[in-house]
C-alpha positions in Angstrom: 39.1 28.8 5.8 37.3 26.0 7.7 37.5 22.6 6.0 36.4 22.8 2.4 35.5 26.2 1.1 32.1 27.1 2.6 31.1 29.1 -0.4 28.3 29.4 -2.8 27.6 25.7 -2.9 26.3 25.9 0.6 22.7 27.1 1.0 22.2 30.2 3.1 20.8 28.1 5.9 23.8 25.7 5.9 26.3 28.6 5.9 24.4 30.2 8.8 24.4 26.9 10.7 28.2 26.7 10.4 28.6 30.3 11.6 26.3 29.6 14.5 28.4 26.6 15.4 31.3 28.9 16.0 29.2 31.1 18.2 28.0 28.0 20.1 31.6 27.0 20.7 32.4 30.5 22.0 29.3 30.5 24.2 30.5 27.3 25.9 34.1 28.6 26.2 35.6 26.0 23.8 38.6 26.7 21.6 37.5 24.2 18.9 34.2 23.8 17.0 33.2 20.2 17.4 30.5 18.1 15.8 28.3 19.0 18.8 28.5 22.7 18.0 27.7 22.0 14.3 24.6 20.1 15.4 23.5 22.9 17.6 24.1 25.3 14.8 21.8 23.2 12.6 19.2 22.8 15.3 18.9 26.6 16.1 17.1 27.1 12.8 13.6 25.7 13.4 12.6 25.9 9.7 15.5 24.0 8.1 15.1 20.8 6.2 17.3 19.0 8.7 14.9 20.0 11.6 11.9 18.8 9.6 13.6 15.5 8.8 14.2 15.0 12.5 10.6 15.8 13.2 9.5 13.1 10.7 11.7 10.7 12.7 9.9 11.6 15.9 12.7 13.8 17.3 11.7 17.4 18.1 14.1 20.2 17.8 13.7 21.0 21.5 14.5 17.5 22.6 17.5 17.3 20.4 18.9 20.6 21.7 18.3 19.5 25.3 20.1 16.2 24.7 23.2 17.8 23.0 23.4 20.5 25.6 23.7 17.8 28.3 26.8 16.5 26.7 28.6 19.8 26.4 30.8 21.1 29.2 31.2 24.8 29.8 34.7 26.1 30.3 36.4 29.5 30.9 35.9 30.9 27.5 37.7 31.6 24.2 37.8 34.5 21.8 35.9 33.9 18.5 39.0 34.7 16.6 40.8 31.8 18.2 38.1 29.2 17.5 38.8 26.7 14.7 37.1 23.6 13.4 38.1 20.3 15.0 39.3 17.5 12.8 35.9 15.7 13.4 33.9 18.7 12.4 36.0 19.2 9.3 35.4 15.6 8.4 31.7 16.0 8.9 31.6 19.0 6.5 33.6 17.0 3.9 31.1 14.2 4.3 28.2 16.6 3.9 29.7 17.5 0.5 29.9 13.8 -0.3 26.3 13.3 0.6 25.2 16.2 -1.6 27.1 14.6 -4.5 25.7 11.2 -3.7 22.2 12.5 -3.7 22.7 14.5 -6.9 22.2 17.9 -5.3 24.0 21.0 -6.6 23.7 22.5 -3.1 24.9 21.5 0.4 22.0 22.0 2.8 21.4 21.5 6.4 20.1 18.0 5.6 23.5 17.1 4.1 25.2 18.5 7.2 23.0 16.3 9.3 24.0 13.3 7.2 27.7 14.3 7.5 27.5 14.5 11.3 25.9 11.0 11.4 28.4 9.5 9.0 31.4 11.0 10.9 30.4 8.5 13.6 32.9 9.4 16.4 31.8 12.8 17.6 29.3 13.8 20.2 26.7 14.7 17.5 26.6 11.2 16.1 26.5 9.7 19.6 23.5 11.9 20.6 21.7 11.4 17.3 22.0 7.6 17.5 20.7 7.7 21.1 17.7 9.5 19.8 17.1 6.8 17.2 18.3 8.9 14.3 20.4 6.8 11.9 22.0 7.5 8.5 19.7 5.2 6.5 16.5 6.8 7.8 17.7 10.4 7.1 19.1 9.4 3.7 15.7 8.0 2.7 13.8 11.1 3.7 16.3 13.5 2.1 16.5 11.5 -1.1 12.7 11.5 -1.4 12.4 15.2 -0.6 14.8 16.0 -3.4 13.0 13.8 -5.9 9.7 15.5 -5.1 10.8 19.1 -5.5 14.3 20.1 -6.7 15.4 23.0 -4.6 17.6 25.9 -5.9 19.0 26.7 -2.5 17.3 26.1 0.8 14.3 28.2 1.9 11.1 27.9 3.7 9.9 25.9 0.7 12.0 23.1 2.1 9.5 22.7 4.9 6.6 22.8 2.4 8.4 20.2 0.2 8.8 17.7 3.0 5.2 18.1 4.3 3.8 17.9 0.8 5.6 14.7 0.1 4.6 12.8 3.3 2.1 10.7 1.5 4.3 10.0 -1.4 7.2 9.2 0.9 5.4 6.1 2.1 6.9 4.3 -0.9 10.4 5.2 0.1 10.2 5.6 3.9 9.3 2.0 4.9 9.1 2.2 8.7 6.1 0.3 10.1 5.3 -1.5 6.8 5.0 -5.3 6.1 6.9 -7.4 3.7 4.7 -10.3 2.6 5.5 -10.3 -1.1 8.0 -8.8 -3.5 4.9 -7.0 -4.9 5.0 -4.9 -1.7 8.2 -3.2 -2.9 8.8 -0.6 -5.5 12.0 -0.8 -7.6 13.3 2.2 -5.7 12.8 0.4 -2.4 14.6 -2.8 -3.7 17.6 -0.7 -4.5 17.4 1.0 -1.1 17.5 -2.4 0.6 20.5 -3.4 -1.5 22.3 -0.1 -0.7 21.8 -0.6 3.0 22.7 -4.3 2.9 26.0 -3.4 1.1 26.8 -0.8 3.8 26.0 -3.2 6.6 28.1 -5.9 5.0 31.0 -3.6 4.8 30.9 -3.0 8.6 32.0 -5.5 11.3 29.5 -6.6 13.9 31.5 -4.7 16.5 31.2 -1.5 14.4 27.4 -2.0 14.1 27.0 -2.5 17.8 28.7 0.8 18.5 25.8 2.5 16.7 22.9 -0.1 16.8 20.0 0.4 14.5 17.4 -1.5 16.6 18.5 -1.0 20.2 16.2 -2.7 22.6 13.8 -3.9 19.9 12.4 -7.5 19.8 11.5 -9.7 16.8 9.1 -12.6 17.3 10.0 -15.5 14.9 7.2 -17.9 14.2 8.2 -21.2 12.6 5.7 -23.7 11.3 8.5 -25.1 9.2 12.1 -25.9 10.4 15.0 -23.9 9.1 18.7 -23.4 9.3 19.3 -20.2 7.3 16.1 -18.3 8.2 16.4 -18.8 11.9 20.1 -18.1 12.2 20.2 -15.1 9.9 17.2 -13.4 11.5 18.4 -14.2 15.0 22.0 -13.1 14.4 20.8 -10.1 12.4 18.7 -8.8 15.3 21.6 -9.3 17.7 23.9 -7.3 15.4 21.3 -4.6 15.1 21.2 -4.3 18.9 17.9 -6.1 19.4 16.7 -9.5 20.4 14.8 -12.3 18.7 12.4 -14.8 20.2 12.1 -18.2 18.6 8.6 -19.7 18.5 8.5 -23.3 17.4 5.4 -25.0 15.9 4.5 -26.5 19.3 4.8 -23.2 21.1 1.8 -21.6 19.2 -0.1 -24.1 17.1 -1.8 -21.3 15.1 -5.2 -22.2 14.0 -5.4 -25.1 16.5 -4.5 -23.8 20.0 -5.4 -20.2 19.2 -6.4 -18.2 16.1 -4.0 -16.3 13.9 -5.7 -12.9 14.8 -5.3 -13.7 18.5 -1.6 -14.5 18.0 -1.0 -11.4 16.0 -2.8 -9.1 18.5 -1.0 -10.6 21.5 2.4 -10.5 19.9 1.8 -6.8 18.9 1.6 -5.9 22.6 5.0 -7.4 23.4 7.3 -7.2 20.3 8.3 -4.7 17.6 8.1 -7.0 14.6 7.0 -10.5 13.6 8.8 -12.8 11.1 6.7 -15.9 10.1 7.8 -19.0 8.2 4.6 -20.8 7.4 2.8 -23.3 5.2 0.0 -21.1 3.9 0.5 -17.6 2.5 -2.9 -16.7 4.0 -1.4 -17.1 7.4 1.1 -14.2 6.9 -1.7 -12.1 5.3 -3.8 -12.6 8.4 -0.9 -11.9 10.7 -0.3 -8.6 8.9 -4.0 -7.8 8.9 -4.4 -8.1 12.7 -0.9 -7.1 13.9 0.0 -3.5 14.7 3.8 -4.2 14.1 5.6 -5.0 10.9 5.2 -8.6 9.6 7.9 -10.2 7.4 7.3 -13.2 5.3 10.1 -15.7 6.1 8.6 -18.2 3.7 5.1 -19.2 2.6 3.7 -21.6 0.0 3.3 -18.6 -2.4 6.5 -16.6 -1.9 9.9 -16.4 -0.4 10.7 -12.6 -0.6 13.7 -12.5 1.7 15.4 -15.3 -0.2 14.8 -13.6 -3.5 16.3 -10.3 -2.2 19.4 -12.1 -1.1 19.6 -13.9 -4.4 19.4 -10.8 -6.6 21.7 -8.9 -4.2 24.3 -11.7 -4.7 23.8 -11.5 -8.5 24.3 -7.8 -8.4 27.5 -8.2 -6.3 29.0 -10.7 -8.7 27.9 -9.2 -12.0 28.0 -5.5 -11.2 24.6 -4.8 -12.9 21.2 -6.4 -13.3 19.7 -4.8 -16.3 19.6 -7.1 -19.3 21.1 -10.1 -17.5 19.7 -13.5 -18.3 18.6 -15.5 -15.3 17.7 -19.1 -15.9 15.6 -20.7 -13.3 15.5 -24.5 -13.7 13.0 -26.5 -11.7 9.6 -26.2 -10.0 7.5 -23.0 -10.4 7.3 -22.7 -6.7 7.5 -19.9 -4.0 11.2 -19.2 -4.6 10.6 -19.1 -8.4 7.7 -16.7 -7.8 9.6 -14.2 -5.8 12.7 -14.4 -8.0 10.6 -13.8 -11.1 8.8 -10.8 -9.5 12.1 -9.3 -8.4 13.9 -9.8 -11.7 11.1 -8.0 -13.4 11.4 -5.0 -11.0 15.1 -4.6 -11.5 15.2 -5.1 -15.3 16.7 -8.5 -15.5 15.5 -11.1 -18.0 14.3 -14.4 -16.6 13.6 -17.7 -18.3 11.9 -20.4 -16.2 12.6 -23.9 -17.4 10.1 -26.4 -15.8 8.2 -29.6 -16.8 4.6 -29.2 -18.1 2.2 -28.9 -15.2 4.8 -27.3 -12.9 4.7 -23.8 -14.3 4.6 -20.7 -12.0 1.3 -19.4 -10.6 -0.7 -17.5 -13.3 -1.5 -14.5 -11.2 2.2 -14.1 -10.1 3.3 -14.5 -13.8 0.8 -11.8 -14.8 2.0 -9.4 -12.1 5.7 -10.0 -13.0 5.0 -9.4 -16.7 3.3 -6.1 -15.8 6.5 -5.0 -14.0 8.7 -6.4 -16.7 6.9 -4.2 -19.3 7.8 -1.1 -17.2 11.5 -2.1 -16.6 12.1 -3.4 -20.1 12.9 -7.0 -19.0 11.6 -10.2 -20.5 10.0 -13.2 -18.9 9.7 -16.6 -20.6 8.4 -20.0 -19.5 9.7 -23.0 -21.4 9.6 -26.7 -20.9 13.2 -27.4 -22.0 16.0 -26.9 -19.5 18.6 -26.5 -22.1 16.7 -23.8 -23.9 16.3 -22.0 -20.6 20.0 -22.3 -19.8 21.5 -21.4 -23.2 23.8 -18.3 -22.8 22.4 -17.6 -19.3 24.4 -15.3 -17.0 22.9 -17.0 -14.0 21.5 -20.5 -13.4 19.3 -20.9 -10.3 17.6 -24.1 -9.0 15.7 -25.3 -6.0 14.5 -28.7 -4.6 12.0 -30.5 -6.7 9.6 -31.2 -3.7 9.4 -28.4 -1.2 8.4 -28.9 2.5 4.8 -30.0 2.6 5.0 -31.8 -0.8 6.9 -34.9 0.4 4.1 -37.2 -0.7 4.8 -36.1 -4.3 8.5 -36.7 -4.0 8.7 -39.9 -6.2 6.3 -38.5 -8.8 8.3 -35.3 -9.0 11.6 -37.1 -9.3 10.3 -38.7 -12.4 8.8 -35.5 -13.8 12.0 -33.4 -13.2 14.7 -35.9 -14.1 15.6 -33.9 -17.2 15.8 -30.7 -15.2 19.0 -31.5 -13.2 21.6 -28.7 -13.0 24.7 -30.7 -14.0 27.9 -29.8 -15.8 26.4 -30.5 -19.2 23.7 -27.9 -18.6 26.1 -25.4 -17.2 28.3 -25.6 -20.3 25.4 -24.3 -22.4 25.4 -21.1 -20.4 27.7 -18.0 -20.7 31.3 -18.6 -19.9 31.1 -16.6 -16.7 27.8 -18.0 -15.5 27.2 -18.2 -11.8 25.1 -20.9 -10.1 22.7 -20.3 -7.2 20.7 -22.5 -5.0 18.6 -21.3 -2.0 19.5 -24.5 0.0 19.1 -27.0 1.4 20.1 -29.0 -1.6 19.2 -32.6 -2.5 22.5 -33.4 -4.1 22.3 -35.8 -7.0 18.7 -34.7 -7.7 18.2 -31.1 -8.7 22.0 -30.3 -8.7 25.2 -32.4 -8.8 28.1 -32.2 -6.4 30.3 -31.2 -9.3 28.3 -28.0 -9.9 27.3 -27.0 -6.4 30.9 -27.4 -5.2 32.4 -26.1 -8.4 34.0 -22.8 -9.4 30.8 -21.3 -10.8 28.8 -21.8 -7.6 28.1 -18.8 -5.3 25.7 -20.6 -3.0 27.6 -19.8 0.2 27.9 -16.1 -0.7 24.1 -16.3 -1.4 23.5 -17.9 2.0 25.7 -15.3 3.7 23.7 -12.5 2.1 20.5 -13.6 3.7 22.0 -12.0 6.9 22.9 -8.7 5.3 19.7 -8.3 3.3 17.4 -9.3 6.2 19.2 -6.9 8.5 18.5 -4.1 6.0 14.8 -5.1 5.8 14.4 -5.2 9.6 16.2 -1.9 10.0 13.9 -0.3 7.4 10.6 -1.8 8.6 11.1 -1.9 12.4 
């Protein structure tokens, strides 16, 4: 028998695709059924879920068949009885089983065969699909959503109906072309999808990623009104590893609102690039960029939110703790943009968060209301207290940020006085759980909001957190662009 038992678990269409693959190999005179023949077997059925998934990704069945045929040589011929699966094809079928299990499906359909061919990675099928812009994460999103909308018992023409019916609903899962201005733009399911992809990307070397680039030939414009180390390097390196290119635009290059308007900048950049990342003073700037741009806009930091930082933070917490639900995150310091995004994200994933800040420096009321609405759905709790030790007691995570963010330098002395009790030092850390981890988004003002002893100590994960900016932002760019 070929590979695993192609029995009742395979849908009728999947079984037929595998049998057609054998015929395709014979038609081309090949003695082995390769991944290219399996892909042709899947493509010959114009009504399968796999074909409709490809169509959602902008790849017609005819185009895919033409492209795969170009890569298959014709030889002298072989008898059908002599044709067996190649090791690559067997592996792809085994991976199709894994994908069905991973997606919670009782059946292995053509969509799972498509995922198996992509994940196999070395055969002609994966090469051709990647050249057509079809990648595992895009297919996985669409297949996962189609299964959640309508559970199928076997695969039939209803698979087509299910995918078409779910197109509008799939907007919340299939993120291509959307903006990321706020954590509020993401559903909990989308957050977990970002984390899943970030983990996969982190497990691969840059060389492996470049063999199958997610964003080949695409360009990201990076607008900076504020200087940065981590934001610039991680977005620029991330685009490089995804097969694309990043263009750095310093404050003097654009002078938005002075030299030319934000709408003009957005509309011009949309003609040249495939995405815009903006690190700005006013949140309204990223809102206006998104309003007038026709390409995705990513908030690299604004005065209201820092969504990419929060995603990296919570991804790091998940890596270190293995779960998020019910964890106590203690945020010590100013109720600023970083605090806002962290609070919103904790509420979405079911983590409890206590913000410890001086009176008058609490988080924005509208953000707090939004976070509490999500917390009610996820079962998490949000508290605001004015005592740092009350916030840190039995915490699983302690997080802090600078007391005076960029743009608030004039308030630095006043803030040092207001926040002097809110330093994350060893005494504070000792009130937390024994296995507490400490995070800081950096740069740190050592000796102010955090001591050297803590930031360089055994509980600190700030460098892992900084590294994860790269992986999470790569996931975000791959999904949106």
